[in-house]
BALOBA-1460 file (C-alpha; in Angstrom, 3 decimals):
// residues 83
<rec num="1" residu="x" x="-8.575" y="-37.732" z="-31.183"/>
<rec num="2" residu="x" x="-9.786" y="-39.634" z="-28.229"/>
<rec num="3" residu="x" x="-11.420" y="-36.623" z="-26.843"/>
<rec num="4" residu="x" x="-13.878" y="-36.410" z="-29.751"/>
<rec num="5" residu="x" x="-14.781" y="-39.854" z="-29.171"/>
<rec num="6" residu="x" x="-15.298" y="-40.368" z="-24.700"/>
<rec num="7" residu="x" x="-17.542" y="-37.429" z="-23.708"/>
<rec num="8" residu="x" x="-15.664" y="-37.331" z="-20.249"/>
<rec num="9" residu="x" x="-12.545" y="-36.278" z="-21.763"/>
<rec num="10" residu="x" x="-14.369" y="-33.979" z="-24.021"/>
<rec num="11" residu="x" x="-15.953" y="-32.414" z="-21.273"/>
<rec num="12" residu="x" x="-12.464" y="-32.137" z="-19.300"/>
<rec num="13" residu="x" x="-11.292" y="-30.617" z="-22.714"/>
<rec num="14" residu="x" x="-13.514" y="-27.963" z="-22.944"/>
<rec num="15" residu="x" x="-13.790" y="-27.139" z="-19.093"/>
<rec num="16" residu="x" x="-9.765" y="-26.626" z="-19.670"/>
<rec num="17" residu="x" x="-10.416" y="-24.100" z="-22.351"/>
<rec num="18" residu="x" x="-12.764" y="-22.360" z="-21.060"/>
<rec num="19" residu="x" x="-10.671" y="-21.639" z="-17.870"/>
<rec num="20" residu="x" x="-8.110" y="-20.466" z="-20.047"/>
<rec num="21" residu="x" x="-9.922" y="-17.809" z="-21.745"/>
<rec num="22" residu="x" x="-11.462" y="-17.264" z="-18.909"/>
<rec num="23" residu="x" x="-7.785" y="-15.718" z="-17.343"/>
<rec num="24" residu="x" x="-7.177" y="-14.545" z="-20.790"/>
<rec num="25" residu="x" x="-9.489" y="-12.352" z="-20.491"/>
<rec num="26" residu="x" x="-9.136" y="-11.552" z="-16.550"/>
<rec num="27" residu="x" x="-5.582" y="-10.638" z="-17.478"/>
<rec num="28" residu="x" x="-6.927" y="-8.163" z="-20.430"/>
<rec num="29" residu="x" x="-9.835" y="-6.819" z="-18.079"/>
<rec num="30" residu="x" x="-7.059" y="-5.888" z="-15.546"/>
<rec num="31" residu="x" x="-4.288" y="-4.514" z="-17.985"/>
<rec num="32" residu="x" x="-7.434" y="-2.146" z="-19.306"/>
<rec num="33" residu="x" x="-8.272" y="-1.264" z="-15.514"/>
<rec num="34" residu="x" x="-4.773" y="-0.520" z="-14.823"/>
<rec num="35" residu="x" x="-4.076" y="1.821" z="-17.848"/>
<rec num="36" residu="x" x="-7.854" y="3.243" z="-17.343"/>
<rec num="37" residu="x" x="-6.401" y="3.953" z="-13.145"/>
<rec num="38" residu="x" x="-3.290" y="5.483" z="-15.037"/>
<rec num="39" residu="x" x="-4.636" y="8.153" z="-17.339"/>
<rec num="40" residu="x" x="-7.311" y="9.122" z="-14.858"/>
<rec num="41" residu="x" x="-4.081" y="9.368" z="-12.163"/>
<rec num="42" residu="x" x="-2.491" y="11.587" z="-14.618"/>
<rec num="43" residu="x" x="-5.197" y="13.769" z="-15.497"/>
<rec num="44" residu="x" x="-5.415" y="14.346" z="-12.118"/>
<rec num="45" residu="x" x="-1.714" y="15.427" z="-11.420"/>
<rec num="46" residu="x" x="-1.498" y="17.455" z="-14.583"/>
<rec num="47" residu="x" x="-4.502" y="19.583" z="-13.042"/>
<rec num="48" residu="x" x="-2.999" y="20.233" z="-10.133"/>
<rec num="49" residu="x" x="0.053" y="20.915" z="-11.992"/>
<rec num="50" residu="x" x="-1.232" y="23.650" z="-14.030"/>
<rec num="51" residu="x" x="-3.042" y="24.757" z="-11.192"/>
<rec num="52" residu="x" x="0.002" y="25.488" z="-9.182"/>
<rec num="53" residu="x" x="1.480" y="27.246" z="-12.499"/>
<rec num="54" residu="x" x="-1.219" y="29.488" z="-12.164"/>
<rec num="55" residu="x" x="-0.793" y="30.127" z="-8.988"/>
<rec num="56" residu="x" x="2.950" y="31.342" z="-9.024"/>
<rec num="57" residu="x" x="2.214" y="33.335" z="-12.499"/>
<rec num="58" residu="x" x="-0.239" y="34.966" z="-10.227"/>
<rec num="59" residu="x" x="2.158" y="35.541" z="-7.144"/>
<rec num="60" residu="x" x="4.832" y="36.572" z="-9.219"/>
<rec num="61" residu="x" x="1.797" y="39.509" z="-10.529"/>
<rec num="62" residu="x" x="0.970" y="40.356" z="-6.603"/>
<rec num="63" residu="x" x="-2.186" y="38.821" z="-6.688"/>
<rec num="64" residu="x" x="-3.057" y="38.101" z="-3.041"/>
<rec num="65" residu="x" x="-3.262" y="34.652" z="-1.598"/>
<rec num="66" residu="x" x="-6.822" y="34.817" z="-1.336"/>
<rec num="67" residu="x" x="-7.659" y="35.581" z="-5.080"/>
<rec num="68" residu="x" x="-5.730" y="33.345" z="-6.410"/>
<rec num="69" residu="x" x="-7.107" y="31.084" z="-3.821"/>
<rec num="70" residu="x" x="-10.437" y="31.782" z="-5.222"/>
<rec num="71" residu="x" x="-9.143" y="31.243" z="-8.812"/>
<rec num="72" residu="x" x="-7.540" y="28.397" z="-8.626"/>
<rec num="73" residu="x" x="-9.553" y="25.678" z="-5.968"/>
<rec num="74" residu="x" x="-6.119" y="25.917" z="-4.125"/>
<rec num="75" residu="x" x="-6.165" y="25.965" z="-0.738"/>
<rec num="76" residu="x" x="-4.033" y="29.304" z="1.138"/>
<rec num="77" residu="x" x="-1.902" y="26.872" z="2.552"/>
<rec num="78" residu="x" x="-1.052" y="25.027" z="-0.322"/>
<rec num="79" residu="x" x="-0.374" y="28.449" z="-2.009"/>
<rec num="80" residu="x" x="1.606" y="30.296" z="0.866"/>
<rec num="81" residu="x" x="3.897" y="26.748" z="-0.258"/>
<rec num="82" residu="x" x="4.178" y="27.859" z="-3.548"/>
<rec num="83" residu="x" x="6.600" y="30.587" z="-2.202"/>
């Protein structure tokens, strides 16, 4: 009640409320960035795993490491490490 009649106190209350809202917003934004980063990392990891599985299948069919590298984008060393 006193904050409504005292302009300085009202200003302090409003400043405090704004700071709390800003803090809450900052936390929410950080959480969103973390989720997006996690999704991106998961997708990238999944793509690599898919390439490795494809390379395994190609190796089992007797295809050359060079051809597998061209088809999957994996390096020759990465493919050799699969064996």
